[in-house]
Backbone as numpy.savetxt, mean C-alpha at the origin, in Angstrom:
# Nx Ny Nz CAx CAy CAz Cx Cy Cz
-27.58 -5.94 -13.34 -27.45 -6.19 -14.76 -27.24 -7.68 -14.98
-27.97 -8.24 -15.92 -27.79 -9.66 -16.20 -26.88 -9.84 -17.40
-26.52 -11.08 -17.67 -25.58 -11.40 -18.74 -26.07 -10.95 -20.11
-27.35 -11.08 -20.38 -27.92 -10.69 -21.67 -27.75 -9.18 -21.89
-28.01 -8.39 -20.86 -27.85 -6.94 -20.98 -26.39 -6.57 -21.22
-25.47 -7.26 -20.56 -24.04 -6.99 -20.75 -23.62 -7.34 -22.18
-24.09 -8.47 -22.70 -23.76 -8.86 -24.07 -24.31 -7.84 -25.08
-25.53 -7.38 -24.87 -26.11 -6.36 -25.76 -25.31 -5.06 -25.69
-24.86 -4.69 -24.50 -24.05 -3.49 -24.33 -22.73 -3.62 -25.08
-22.10 -4.79 -25.01 -20.84 -5.02 -25.72 -21.04 -4.89 -27.23
-22.11 -5.48 -27.75 -22.40 -5.38 -29.19 -22.65 -3.94 -29.60
-23.39 -3.21 -28.77 -23.71 -1.81 -29.08 -22.43 -0.97 -29.13
-21.55 -1.15 -28.13 -20.31 -0.37 -28.08 -19.41 -0.74 -29.25
-19.33 -2.03 -29.58 -18.49 -2.47 -30.69 -18.93 -1.85 -32.01
-20.23 -1.68 -32.21 -20.75 -1.12 -33.45 -20.79 0.40 -33.47
-20.61 1.03 -32.32 -20.73 2.48 -32.24 -19.49 3.23 -32.70
-18.31 2.59 -32.64 -17.10 3.24 -33.09 -16.33 3.94 -31.97
-16.80 3.89 -30.75 -16.05 4.51 -29.65 -14.96 3.55 -29.19
-13.90 4.11 -28.60 -12.77 3.29 -28.18 -12.99 2.66 -26.81
-13.68 3.38 -25.92 -13.85 2.86 -24.56 -15.12 3.41 -23.94
-15.80 2.55 -23.16 -17.00 2.95 -22.43 -16.88 2.41 -21.01
-17.16 3.27 -20.02 -17.19 2.85 -18.62 -18.60 3.07 -18.11
-19.12 2.06 -17.39 -20.46 2.13 -16.85 -20.44 1.65 -15.41
-21.01 2.44 -14.52 -21.10 2.06 -13.12 -22.56 2.17 -12.68
-23.10 1.06 -12.21 -24.47 1.06 -11.70 -24.49 0.29 -10.39
-24.78 0.94 -9.31 -24.89 0.28 -8.01 -23.68 -0.56 -7.67
-23.82 -1.87 -7.81 -22.76 -2.79 -7.42 -21.88 -3.23 -8.58
-22.18 -2.83 -9.82 -21.46 -3.33 -10.98 -20.72 -2.20 -11.67
-19.43 -2.48 -12.00 -18.63 -1.56 -12.80 -18.20 -2.30 -14.04
-18.43 -1.70 -15.21 -18.09 -2.35 -16.48 -17.25 -1.38 -17.30
-16.14 -1.91 -17.87 -15.32 -1.16 -18.81 -15.22 -1.98 -20.08
-15.56 -1.36 -21.22 -15.49 -2.05 -22.51 -14.55 -1.24 -23.40
-13.49 -1.90 -23.90 -12.56 -1.26 -24.83 -12.68 -1.96 -26.17
-12.70 -1.18 -27.23 -12.80 -1.76 -28.56 -11.63 -1.30 -29.41
-11.34 -2.06 -30.47 -10.34 -1.63 -31.44 -11.05 -0.80 -32.49
-10.38 0.20 -33.00 -11.02 1.10 -33.94 -11.16 0.50 -35.34
-10.22 -0.36 -35.76 -10.26 -0.88 -37.11 -11.43 -1.84 -37.33
-11.51 -2.89 -36.54 -12.53 -3.90 -36.75 -13.78 -3.66 -35.94
-13.79 -2.67 -35.10 -14.91 -2.37 -34.22 -15.34 -3.60 -33.42
-14.37 -4.44 -33.07 -14.70 -5.63 -32.28 -14.27 -5.43 -30.83
-14.90 -6.14 -29.95 -14.62 -6.03 -28.53 -13.23 -6.57 -28.24
-12.40 -5.77 -27.56 -11.04 -6.17 -27.24 -10.97 -6.72 -25.81
-11.35 -5.92 -24.85 -11.29 -6.31 -23.45 -12.56 -5.87 -22.76
-13.11 -6.74 -21.95 -14.29 -6.40 -21.17 -14.02 -6.75 -19.72
-14.20 -5.77 -18.83 -14.04 -6.01 -17.40 -15.40 -5.86 -16.74
-15.77 -6.82 -15.96 -16.98 -6.72 -15.16 -16.53 -6.90 -13.72
-16.78 -5.89 -12.90 -16.33 -5.91 -11.52 -17.50 -5.64 -10.61
-17.67 -6.49 -9.62 -18.75 -6.28 -8.67 -18.16 -5.63 -7.43
-18.78 -4.54 -7.01 -18.31 -3.82 -5.83 -18.58 -4.66 -4.59
-17.73 -4.52 -3.56 -17.98 -5.27 -2.32 -19.28 -4.84 -1.68
-19.93 -5.76 -0.99 -21.22 -5.49 -0.38 -21.10 -4.51 0.78
-20.03 -4.62 1.58 -19.87 -3.73 2.72 -18.97 -2.57 2.29
-19.48 -1.38 2.36 -18.75 -0.20 1.95 -18.06 0.44 3.15
-16.82 0.90 2.97 -16.10 1.64 4.01 -16.47 3.10 3.87
-16.82 3.77 4.96 -17.20 5.18 4.86 -16.07 6.02 4.28
-16.42 6.95 3.41 -15.43 7.78 2.74 -14.71 8.69 3.74
-15.40 9.14 4.77 -14.80 10.07 5.70 -13.80 9.40 6.65
-13.69 8.08 6.65 -12.77 7.38 7.55 -11.34 7.61 7.08
-10.47 7.94 7.99 -9.06 8.14 7.65 -8.33 6.82 7.75
-7.15 6.69 7.09 -6.39 5.44 7.16 -6.05 5.06 8.60
-5.82 6.03 9.46 -5.49 5.72 10.86 -6.66 5.05 11.57
-7.90 5.39 11.18 -9.06 4.78 11.80 -9.26 3.35 11.30
-8.80 3.04 10.08 -9.02 1.72 9.50 -7.96 0.73 9.96
-6.78 1.15 10.34 -5.70 0.24 10.70 -6.04 -0.63 11.91
-6.56 -0.08 13.03 -6.87 -0.95 14.16 -7.90 -2.03 13.82
-8.84 -1.74 12.95 -9.84 -2.73 12.57 -9.17 -3.89 11.85
-8.23 -3.60 10.94 -7.54 -4.64 10.20 -6.58 -5.41 11.11
-6.02 -4.77 12.12 -5.04 -5.40 12.99 -5.67 -6.15 14.15
-6.98 -6.09 14.30 -7.66 -6.73 15.44 -7.37 -8.22 15.56
-7.36 -9.04 14.47 -7.08 -10.45 14.64 -5.67 -10.74 15.14
-4.74 -9.81 14.97 -3.36 -10.03 15.37 -3.08 -9.58 16.80
-4.08 -9.41 17.61 -3.91 -8.93 18.97 -2.97 -9.80 19.81
-3.06 -11.14 19.76 -2.12 -11.94 20.55 -0.66 -11.68 20.18
-0.36 -11.48 18.89 1.00 -11.19 18.47 1.42 -9.81 18.97
0.51 -8.87 19.02 0.84 -7.53 19.50 1.21 -7.58 20.98
0.60 -8.48 21.76 0.95 -8.61 23.17 2.39 -9.07 23.33
2.85 -9.94 22.44 4.23 -10.43 22.50 5.22 -9.30 22.22
4.82 -8.33 21.40 5.70 -7.23 21.02 5.55 -6.02 21.93
4.76 -6.12 22.99 4.49 -4.96 23.84 5.73 -4.46 24.56
6.71 -5.31 24.75 7.94 -4.88 25.44 8.88 -4.12 24.51
8.57 -4.12 23.20 9.41 -3.44 22.22 8.86 -2.06 21.89
9.75 -1.20 21.43 9.37 0.14 21.00 9.29 0.13 19.47
8.24 0.70 18.94 8.05 0.76 17.49 8.55 2.09 16.97
9.42 2.04 15.98 9.87 3.25 15.30 9.01 3.39 14.06
8.34 4.55 13.94 7.37 4.76 12.87 7.89 5.79 11.87
7.31 5.74 10.68 7.70 6.66 9.62 7.17 8.07 9.93
8.05 9.07 9.88 7.59 10.44 10.12 6.99 11.10 8.88
7.15 10.45 7.71 6.66 11.04 6.45 6.15 9.94 5.52
5.48 10.36 4.46 5.05 9.46 3.39 6.17 9.42 2.36
6.45 8.24 1.82 7.48 8.16 0.80 7.85 6.73 0.49
9.07 6.54 -0.04 9.58 5.21 -0.37 10.71 4.87 0.59
10.60 3.70 1.23 11.53 3.24 2.26 12.74 2.57 1.60
13.94 2.99 1.99 15.17 2.36 1.52 16.02 1.98 2.72
16.54 0.76 2.70 17.39 0.30 3.79 18.84 0.70 3.58
19.21 1.11 2.35 20.60 1.44 2.01 20.70 2.92 1.62
21.85 3.54 1.84 22.03 4.93 1.39 22.11 5.04 -0.13
22.58 3.98 -0.80 22.60 3.90 -2.26 22.67 2.42 -2.65
22.35 2.09 -3.90 22.29 0.68 -4.29 23.59 -0.11 -4.08
24.75 0.57 -4.16 26.02 -0.14 -4.03 26.56 -0.17 -2.60
25.84 0.40 -1.66 26.27 0.44 -0.25 25.56 -0.66 0.54
26.03 -0.91 1.75 25.39 -1.91 2.61 24.24 -1.26 3.38
23.37 -2.11 3.94 22.20 -1.62 4.66 22.62 -0.87 5.92
21.76 0.06 6.37 22.04 0.82 7.58 22.02 -0.08 8.81
20.95 -0.88 8.96 20.82 -1.76 10.12 20.24 -3.11 9.69
20.56 -4.13 10.46 20.02 -5.48 10.28 19.31 -5.88 11.56
18.55 -6.96 11.51 17.97 -7.51 12.73 19.13 -7.94 13.62
19.12 -7.51 14.86 20.20 -7.81 15.80 21.19 -6.67 15.95
21.13 -5.66 15.08 22.03 -4.51 15.18 21.74 -3.72 16.45
22.80 -3.28 17.12 22.65 -2.40 18.27 22.69 -0.97 17.76
21.69 -0.18 18.15 21.61 1.21 17.68 21.68 2.16 18.87
22.13 3.35 18.59 22.18 4.42 19.59 21.33 5.58 19.11
20.97 6.45 20.02 20.20 7.63 19.67 20.99 8.44 18.64
20.34 8.79 17.51 20.98 9.56 16.46 21.51 8.72 15.30
21.55 7.38 15.44 22.00 6.52 14.35 20.97 6.55 13.21
21.47 6.56 11.96 20.58 6.52 10.80 20.09 5.08 10.62
18.77 4.91 10.54 18.16 3.59 10.41 17.79 3.26 8.97
17.37 4.28 8.22 16.92 4.09 6.85 16.82 5.44 6.18
16.42 5.42 4.92 16.18 6.64 4.15 14.77 6.53 3.59
14.02 7.64 3.65 12.70 7.68 3.02 12.73 8.79 1.97
12.45 8.38 0.73 12.42 9.34 -0.37 11.03 9.92 -0.48
10.96 11.24 -0.48 9.69 11.93 -0.65 9.93 13.10 -1.60
9.25 13.09 -2.71 9.35 14.16 -3.71 10.79 14.41 -4.14
11.50 13.34 -4.44 12.89 13.37 -4.92 13.88 13.84 -3.85
13.47 13.92 -2.61 14.37 14.25 -1.50 14.56 13.01 -0.65
15.80 12.71 -0.31 16.11 11.54 0.50 16.31 11.99 1.94
15.40 11.55 2.81 15.41 11.96 4.22 15.96 10.83 5.08
17.06 11.10 5.78 17.62 10.10 6.68 16.76 10.04 7.94
16.35 8.84 8.31 15.55 8.65 9.51 16.47 8.18 10.62
16.59 9.00 11.66 17.50 8.71 12.77 16.72 8.13 13.94
17.41 7.30 14.70 16.80 6.68 15.88 16.70 7.71 17.00
15.57 7.69 17.70 15.39 8.56 18.86 15.63 7.80 20.16
15.96 6.50 20.02 16.20 5.66 21.19 17.42 4.78 20.95
17.93 4.21 22.03 19.01 3.24 21.93 18.42 1.86 22.19
19.03 0.84 21.59 18.54 -0.51 21.80 19.04 -1.45 20.72
18.28 -2.51 20.52 18.64 -3.55 19.57 17.48 -3.77 18.60
17.76 -3.79 17.29 16.72 -4.01 16.27 16.24 -5.46 16.39
14.94 -5.63 16.64 14.33 -6.95 16.78 13.69 -7.38 15.47
13.07 -6.43 14.78 12.37 -6.78 13.54 12.32 -5.57 12.62
12.48 -5.82 11.32 12.31 -4.79 10.29 10.97 -5.09 9.65
10.04 -4.14 9.75 8.65 -4.37 9.38 8.30 -4.01 7.94
9.25 -3.40 7.20 8.97 -2.94 5.84 10.04 -3.48 4.90
9.63 -3.91 3.72 10.58 -4.37 2.70 11.28 -3.17 2.06
12.52 -3.41 1.62 13.29 -2.37 0.95 12.56 -1.92 -0.31
12.60 -0.64 -0.58 12.00 0.00 -1.76 10.48 -0.10 -1.77
9.87 -0.14 -0.59 8.41 -0.20 -0.47 7.86 1.18 -0.13
6.66 1.49 -0.60 6.03 2.75 -0.18 5.60 2.65 1.28
5.75 3.74 2.01 5.33 3.80 3.41 4.42 5.00 3.62
3.54 4.88 4.59 2.61 5.95 4.97 3.12 6.66 6.21
2.57 7.82 6.48 2.88 8.53 7.71 2.48 7.67 8.90
3.33 7.57 9.88 3.08 6.85 11.14 3.03 5.33 10.95
3.51 4.81 9.82 3.55 3.36 9.60 4.73 2.79 10.37
4.55 1.70 11.10 5.66 1.08 11.83 6.75 0.59 10.87
8.02 0.91 11.19 9.14 0.52 10.36 10.02 -0.53 11.06
10.31 -0.30 12.35 11.22 -1.17 13.09 10.65 -1.45 14.48
11.00 -2.63 15.01 10.75 -2.94 16.42 12.11 -2.94 17.10
12.20 -2.22 18.22 13.48 -2.09 18.93 13.30 -2.54 20.37
14.24 -3.36 20.84 14.28 -3.77 22.25 15.15 -2.75 22.97
14.56 -1.95 23.85 15.33 -0.89 24.50 16.24 -1.38 25.62
16.11 -2.63 26.03 16.93 -3.10 27.17 18.35 -3.43 26.78
C-alpha cells in the first residue's frame, strides 16, 4: 500500500461514520479511529510486519535458546551455578507482603526447604522453596514481574 492509498482510506473512513477500521494486508497493518461528532480522523496507526516470521507452531521453550545464543560466553561463566526455575506461570514477588522484608538477597545462604519467593497465579500465592542448599549468586527476575513456566529465577552456588 502506498501513501496515496492510505490517505484515501483515511478520508473514506472519516466520511463513512464508523468509529474504527482495521485492515491487514500482507506486511501492513492499519488501524483508523475516528470521532463520531466531526467524522474526522483521530488516530491512525500504520505498522509494518517484520520480514522474518516466527513459525506459529514453535513453543516458547524452542525460541529461548535462539535468543540466548549470543550470551553463550556468559553462560559458560555461570556453568558452576545451579539455576532455580519457576515451576508455574504467574507474578514473581520477592516479599511475602508489601510491608515485610525480602525472602532472600544476593549473598544469602539458603538451605533445602527455605522459601525463596512467592509466585501469584490465579489469586493464589505459591511459596517457592529451595530444593538445594547454597548461596544466592544472582536474582534473575525483578520484583512484581510476570514469569513463565521454567523461567530462571535465581542462580545458586552449591559449594
